[in-house]
GUMAR-348937 format. One record per residue (C-alpha): residue in three letters; x negated, y negated, z. Coordinates in steps of 0.02 Angstrom, whole numbers, padded with zeros to 5 digits, always signed. Layout:
BEGIN
ALAXYZ
...
***
This chain:
BEGIN
MET-00544+00271-00617
ARG-00531+00351-00444
VAL-00440+00285-00292
LEU-00530+00279-00121
VAL-00424+00331+00030
VAL-00479+00286+00208
THR-00398+00372+00357
ALA-00448+00355+00539
VAL-00471+00537+00582
PRO-00505+00711+00495
ALA-00333+00771+00533
GLU-00257+00623+00416
ARG-00386+00652+00288
ASP-00352+00837+00273
ALA-00161+00799+00266
VAL-00199+00687+00104
THR-00308+00818+00019
ARG-00189+00956+00069
ALA-00064+00893-00065
PHE-00178+00961-00202
GLY-00195+01142-00151
ASP-00374+01215-00148
GLY-00495+01139-00034
PRO-00569+00975-00090
ARG-00739+00953-00154
ILE-00856+00869-00020
ARG-00982+00735-00074
GLU-01098+00675+00060
MET-01125+00493+00086
PRO-01225+00402+00230
GLY-01143+00441+00389
ALA-00987+00524+00316
GLU-00905+00645+00196
LEU-00799+00603+00042
HIS-00665+00742+00014
LEU-00617+00732-00170
ALA-00443+00797-00215
GLY-00333+00748-00362
PRO-00373+00568-00408
PHE-00423+00525-00228
ASP-00583+00513-00141
VAL-00531+00534+00046
LEU-00644+00466+00192
ALA-00611+00481+00379
GLY-00682+00311+00429
GLY-00645+00307+00611
ALA-00513+00219+00726
GLY-00487+00034+00725
PRO-00513-00109+00606
ALA-00696-00124+00627
ALA-00741+00050+00597
ALA-00620+00057+00451
ALA-00692-00096+00373
ALA-00876-00028+00389
ALA-00830+00144+00319
THR-00738+00065+00176
ALA-00875-00058+00135
CYS-01003+00084+00137
ALA-00900+00194+00022
LEU-00875+00050-00103
ALA-01056+00007-00102
ALA-01113+00183-00129
ALA-00994+00220-00270
SER-01066+00270-00442
ALA-00915+00182-00529
PRO-00788+00055-00469
TYR-00632+00116-00384
ALA-00466+00066-00456
ALA-00394+00034-00280
VAL-00416+00069-00093
VAL-00276+00142+00015
SER-00269+00142+00202
ALA-00173+00295+00253
GLY-00123+00389+00403
ILE+00010+00403+00536
GLY+00075+00255+00634
GLY+00205+00182+00746
GLY+00367+00135+00665
PHE+00481-00007+00723
ALA+00656+00056+00761
PRO+00783+00059+00685
ALA+00699+00012+00519
ALA+00568+00150+00515
PRO+00618+00299+00613
VAL+00500+00448+00660
GLY+00462+00553+00504
SER+00492+00414+00381
LEU+00364+00332+00272
VAL+00314+00147+00253
VAL+00212+00055+00119
ALA+00144-00112+00159
ASN+00197-00263+00053
SER+00085-00366+00178
VAL-00046-00311+00299
VAL-00063-00418+00440
ALA-00192-00431+00585
ALA-00069-00458+00730
ASP-00190-00488+00870
LEU-00332-00571+00779
GLY-00323-00749+00862
ALA-00324-00829+01032
GLU-00214-00842+01182
THR-00162-01017+01234
PRO-00044-01085+01372
ASP+00085-01101+01241
GLY+00064-00918+01174
PHE-00042-00828+01048
VAL-00115-00925+00901
PRO-00164-00824+00744
VAL-00338-00845+00678
THR-00270-00955+00541
GLY-00203-01077+00666
LEU-00367-01098+00732
GLY-00432-01169+00568
PHE-00533-01026+00502
GLY-00517-00845+00435
ARG-00368-00751+00371
ASP-00238-00634+00445
THR-00138-00571+00298
PHE-00172-00474+00140
LEU-00038-00450+00005
PRO-00050-00280-00086
PRO-00007-00286-00279
GLU+00181-00301-00290
ALA+00196-00186-00435
LEU+00094-00043-00345
VAL+00193-00067-00185
ARG+00357-00058-00285
ASP+00300+00099-00380
VAL+00238+00192-00232
ALA+00396+00150-00135
GLU+00504+00222-00286
ALA+00396+00379-00297
THR+00392+00421-00119
GLY+00552+00348-00043
ALA+00436+00233+00074
LEU+00508+00078+00155
PRO+00414-00078+00101
GLY+00373-00199+00235
THR+00239-00285+00346
VAL+00122-00161+00421
LEU+00030-00239+00569
THR-00151-00197+00619
VAL-00178-00196+00798
SER-00333-00156+00907
THR-00227-00106+01056
VAL-00076-00001+01017
THR+00086-00062+01083
GLY+00155+00023+01235
SER+00290-00087+01308
ALA+00462-00155+01251
ALA+00399-00328+01296
ARG+00254-00323+01180
THR+00369-00242+01041
ALA+00478-00390+01060
GLU+00338-00514+01044
LEU+00274-00429+00889
LEU+00445-00420+00797
ALA+00473-00606+00851
ALA+00315-00662+00775
HIS+00331-00540+00623
PRO+00515-00512+00589
GLY+00470-00414+00430
ALA+00365-00275+00523
VAL+00412-00102+00500
ALA+00253-00020+00569
GLU+00094-00041+00662
ALA-00077+00045+00650
MET-00256+00015+00680
GLU-00351+00010+00521
GLY-00259-00072+00375
PHE-00328-00248+00392
GLY-00498-00181+00405
VAL-00484-00079+00252
ALA-00406-00222+00155
GLU-00534-00351+00213
ALA-00684-00239+00147
ALA-00595-00204-00012
ALA-00567-00388-00041
ARG-00759-00414-00026
PHE-00779-00298-00172
GLY-00639-00369-00275
VAL-00535-00202-00258
PRO-00344-00213-00223
ALA-00289-00123-00064
LEU-00131-00036-00011
GLU-00070+00041+00152
LEU+00036+00198+00165
ARG+00097+00272+00330
ALA+00195+00414+00398
VAL+00291+00369+00558
SER+00242+00483+00701
ASN+00318+00383+00843
ALA+00424+00229+00892
VAL+00334+00071+00931
GLY+00368+00031+01118
PRO+00351+00117+01280
ARG+00236+00261+01267
ASP+00331+00433+01262
ARG+00211+00566+01203
ALA+00346+00700+01219
ALA+00437+00603+01079
TRP+00295+00592+00962
ARG+00304+00704+00795
ILE+00127+00703+00740
GLY+00141+00870+00644
ASP+00297+00805+00555
ALA+00214+00640+00510
LEU+00064+00732+00441
ALA+00171+00843+00329
ALA+00264+00692+00265
LEU+00093+00609+00224
THR+00049+00763+00127
GLU+00209+00758+00030
ALA+00189+00570-00002
PHE+00010+00580-00075
GLY+00074+00726-00195
LYS+00202+00602-00260
THR+00085+00448-00256
ALA-00048+00537-00367
PRO+00049+00509-00535
VAL+00074+00330-00487
VAL-00105+00289-00460
GLU-00163+00391-00607
SER-00057+00282-00724
TRP-00096+00123-00637
THR-00247+00071-00750
ARG-00339-00096-00742
HIS-00240-00152-00891
ASP-00075-00112-00803
ARG-00132-00202-00642
ILE-00170-00362-00740
ASP-00009-00353-00842
ARG+00107-00316-00694
HIS+00024-00455-00590
ARG+00069-00582-00723
ASP+00246-00521-00720
***
C-alpha cells in the first residue's frame, strides 16, 4: 500500500520527492498532479486547512486502491527552544489552534462550544518509529489560519498548548479529510523559522527543505514496513 503526502506548495512537494533521486512519475488527477516517488504519492494541495482538506479528500476519493496513511508535510515555524530552526518535528497531536470563538473571557475552542473537534492523534507507534528514524521531536503541531507574528500571540498559544513544538497551516485539514476516509494521518515538519515576531532575515527555508528531503529518505523504510497488520497490532499494544 502506498502513502499519500500532502504539502502546501510545489517547493515542499519537490523536497519530498527529491529524496528518491530521479524525477518522479507524474499522474494527473482533477485539478492537480500526483508526483510518485518511492512509496509516496505527493500532492501540493495549497496553503491553509481548507485547501489541504479539499485536496486530500479529492486524492483519497480518486485513488484506485486505499492508502495506508496520509502525511501532512512541509516546513513550519518552531517554538523555541524546543524546536530550533533546522530541526524536525513529528506530531503526536494535531490541533486546530484557532478554530473556535472569541469571548469576553478569551478564546473558546470549538469543542468548548459544544460541537466539532479540534484535535487528531496520529498512531502512537508510527509517530515513535518516524521519530526514531529521523530524529524528529514528537509534540503537538498547531494548525493556524493566520501565522503567528508577535511575542504576545506566541505566549498565548504556548499557554493554551504547553506541548506545542511547531505551527503550520495544513495539518488539521489533512487529518480531517483522512479521518472521513478511515485513513490514519501523520504530520512531519522541518522548522524554517521561529514562531514569534516576523524576521524574514532569520528564516532558513532552503535548510528546512533540505532537512525535509533527508527526513523522507529515512521515513520511507518506516512506512514501507508499516502494514495494516502492524497498525492493528501496534495500536492494541
